[in-house]
Each structure stands twice: as C-alpha cells, then as structure tokens.
N, C-alpha and C positions, 0 to 999 in steps of 0.2 A: 379699419379708419381709415382714410383720405383727408390729406387736407391741402386745401386752394390755396396760395397763398396770392394777395393785391400787392402790387406794388409799382405807382406808377411813375418811379424815375424822378419824382420829384429835384428840382435844382435845391443842391444844397442839403439832401439826404446823406446821413455820413457814415451809415456801416461802411462802405466803400474802402474809405482813407483812413479806419481804425488800424491799427499794430495787431490787433489779437494777440497782444503781450500780458503775460502774468506773471508775476511768482506769490508765494505763500509771504514774501517777507512784505509785499504791498497789502498785504489784508489784514484790517484791523480785526478788531475782536467786532465788532456790530456784524461787520461780514463774512466771516470765521462760518458759519455755517451754508451760507450759500457756496461759497467755496467748495467743502468738502459733498455737499450736494452736485453740485457743476459737472468737477470732475470725473467724476467714473460716466456720467449721461456722454460729455464731449469725447471724451477717448473711444468708448464705442464706436460713437456715429460718427465721428471725422477722424480719429488718432490724434493726439497731443504730439507737439512735436518741441523737440528741444532745440537751445541755441545758447551758444557762450559767446558773450559780452565782454569784450577788454573795458575796463573802468580807467580812469586818469593816472593811477599809479600802476598800470600796468597787468594788473590780478583780473582774474575770468569769472565772473560773475553768470552761473546759472539761469536762465529762464526757459519758461514756457510759452506755447504757441499756436495757437488753430488761425491760421490767414481767413480772411471774410470768404476768399473764394470758395472753401470747402462747406461753409455755412449756408450763403444767401443762397435761396433758388435761383436756378438758372432760367428757369423758362415761368416766370410769375404773369398772373394776367395784369395786361397793364392798364387796367380800366382802372376810373380813380375813380375812389369808393367815397358817394356822397353823399349817404347817411348810414346810418348805426341803431339798431333797436335791441330789443331782449332777444338773443336766438336769431339774428334776420340782419342782412346788410345790402345796402343796393350801389349797384353797380353797373355802369353804360345800361341804365335803363331796366336793369335784370337784379330781381331780388335770387340774393342767395340766405337760404336759411340752415343753420345748426349752430353748433357752439361755434362764437365768435372770439378773438385776440388780436385787438387792438393795441397793434406793437406801434406807433406812428413818429415816433422822437417829437419834436416842435408843433409837428401837425394834430398830436393826440386834443387838444386844447380845442378843437376843431368837434372833436363828438363827446369831450366833458367840458362845458362852458366854465364851471368852477374852477378847474384844474390850475392851479397855478403854474407852471413851467415856461422858461422862456429859453433861446439860445444864443451860445456862445460859439465864434465861427474860428476856423482854423483850416489850415491847407498840411496835406504830408504830399512828398516828392519819392517819386521814383527813377533812379539813375539808372543806367544801361552796364548788366555786367554784375557778378557776383563778388561782393567785397566782404572784408572780413569785416565781424561784428561790433559793435561800440557804445559805449554809452559813457555821458557824461553830467552830473551832476547841473542844474540850472537854478534852481531853488528848493526846498522842502517841499515833495511831493509833485515837482517836474524834471523831467530830463529830455535831453535829446538822443533817440537812437538812433542806431544805420545797422542793418542784419538783412538777411536774405528772406524776406516773407515769402514772396512766389518765384518759383525758377528763374532764372536767367537775369535777375536783377537787383538791386538794392533799394529797400526802403528806408526813408527816412522820415521823422516825425521829431518836434520839438514840444509837444504838448501844447501848443499855441490854442490860446479860448479865449476869446475878445467880444465884448458884445458890440461893438464897433470896431470892426476889420478894416484895417487898412492897408495902402501899399506898403507905407512903414512896417508893417508886422510883416509882410512877406517877405519883404530886403533882408531883415535880422533873422528870421527863419531859415533861407538860405544862407546866408553867412555862417552860423550855425551849424550846415550840411556842411560848408566848406571848408569849416576845422576839423570836421571829421573826411578831408581829404575827399570828396563831394564836392569837387570844382568843377565838373563839365556840366553843362547843360542838361535838366531834369527830360525824363522820356516821356514824364506822364505828372499832372497836378491834380489832386484829389482834395477837392472842397468839398468843407460840409459843418453843419451847424450842432454840437455836442447841444441833449438837451438836459437843462439844469430845473431843477425843483426846491424848494427850501425843506430842508430837513435831509434831502437826497433820494434819490428812485423810488416812484409810485409804482405799487400793484394793487389795485383797486377792481372790485366786483360793481360790474354796471348794471346785472340783470340776475336772472337765474342762468342762462346762457351767455352772457357775454363779461369779456375781462378788461382792464387796460393795464398796460404796461407802461413806463414813460423813457425808459432806456438808462443806459446805468452809467451815463460820463466815461470815464475811462475804465471803469471794469465792465465793461458792456459786456464781452465776450462773455464772462461769471456769469454775472447776473440775467443775463437772457438766458441760460442752459436751466439755470435755479429756477427762474419762473415759471418756465416752460417745464420743467419738471413739477413744479408744485401744482400750474394748471392740470396736468393731466392726471399726476396722481391724486392727490388733494381734495379737489375743488372738483373735474368729474367724475376720478374714483377708479381710474385704467390705471393696473398697477406696472405697467411695462410701459415709457415714454415713450421707448423704440417705436411699438407700434403706431404713437403720432406722427412721431414726428419724423 
C-alpha cells in the first residue's frame, strides 16, 4: 500500500513543537492499552530513544522519546484539503480516492462540524548545543523539561497550553528555561495549538473508508501510533501496520 500525506503547513500546527517524550509512569489505566499497542510499532518503524533527566533532588529518571522529525513526512503534499467524503478527498482542485484518515488537530472540526474540539496554545524552544537533560515539576501532570531531542541542540518545553496565549505566558516559559540553565537566546521557537476534546482524544469513523482522530494532547506520540495501528489492523483489516505506514 502507498500512503499520501497532505499537510498544508498551517500556522499553529503543533506536531513539530512536541517533545515526543513519554514514560510508563505518565500512562493512566485508561491509556495503558494504547501504550502497549504503540510501543512495538514506534520502535520498529522509528526506533525508540532513551534519555535520563535529572530531577529537583539530583536523581536521574529514565524516559523514552521519538523526535517528531523522525515521524513527520518529510515531503508531504502541501495542497490544503478542501473537502472530505467517504473514501475520497479534494485538494488543489484534484480528487483523490482511497482510505482517508483525517488527523488534522484543531482543524478536524472543518471536516466534522459536530465535533467539539478547541485549541490551547503554547511554545517550545530549541537552544544551541547539547546540554544535560533536566526535569522540574511545575504542577500535577505538568513539567518543565530540557533534553537533546535532535542532535546539536537542546529542546525545552514547560507544557504551557492556554486558550488565550499572551506575551506574559511566553516570558514565563523562557524564565523556566533559564532556571534550567538555558539562559542564552533560543535558536528556534516552535508555536502550536494542542487539540482538546471533552472526555479526551477522539477516534471516529466518518464513513466506510474515512476515519478521524483529533490528536493526543500530551500523549500524541503514543496515541498517534496506537490509532494508526487500530486503523490499519482492525478497521482496514491489514495485519502488518508497517506495510501501510
């Protein structure tokens, strides 16, 4: 099977800003089946990396990650998808037929008007050079993290996700970066909107050959792989997800 990815590169698309970081300790009972389904697929296709992050008391905690640069399609079709139907989509005035999987973040609502999804904005940053990995608890379920996500630079995020993102939020994020010894000017800013839906991420069938997934918030790497595997193996009925992805 061949897969064609459509990505218009819309401002605010958040995948490139994600850490791709995860650990079993972050997975609740509800998401445990997704975690167990995603891990072998992520490792087979992209290779799961491991990193040690030092916490507040100087102890090292082990995490897994897959950088978005390894997963995102490097040469997608940049035409904006204008319409989606059962087994077809239109982009750039051309119609494409096949199995359709809508995974468009906050823009999913354009293809499913009844879908309740909204965006919460935040920014992550890249700093020059490879620094030691660190993690600091901000509040329950939210951490500031710094680690080498991509070679030659250090990635930083504090999990900011705001309905109304302001300059003050950005200043606070950079102050938290400075508290982890990232005091120089960032070499790159990565801004995006995380998709939120009541009750959690949605995986929905729109037609016989069309499906939709809203995005996974903080656990997007895990849920993206799990939903893709479910789509290919259970919905389409192909036993090897690798053939599709």
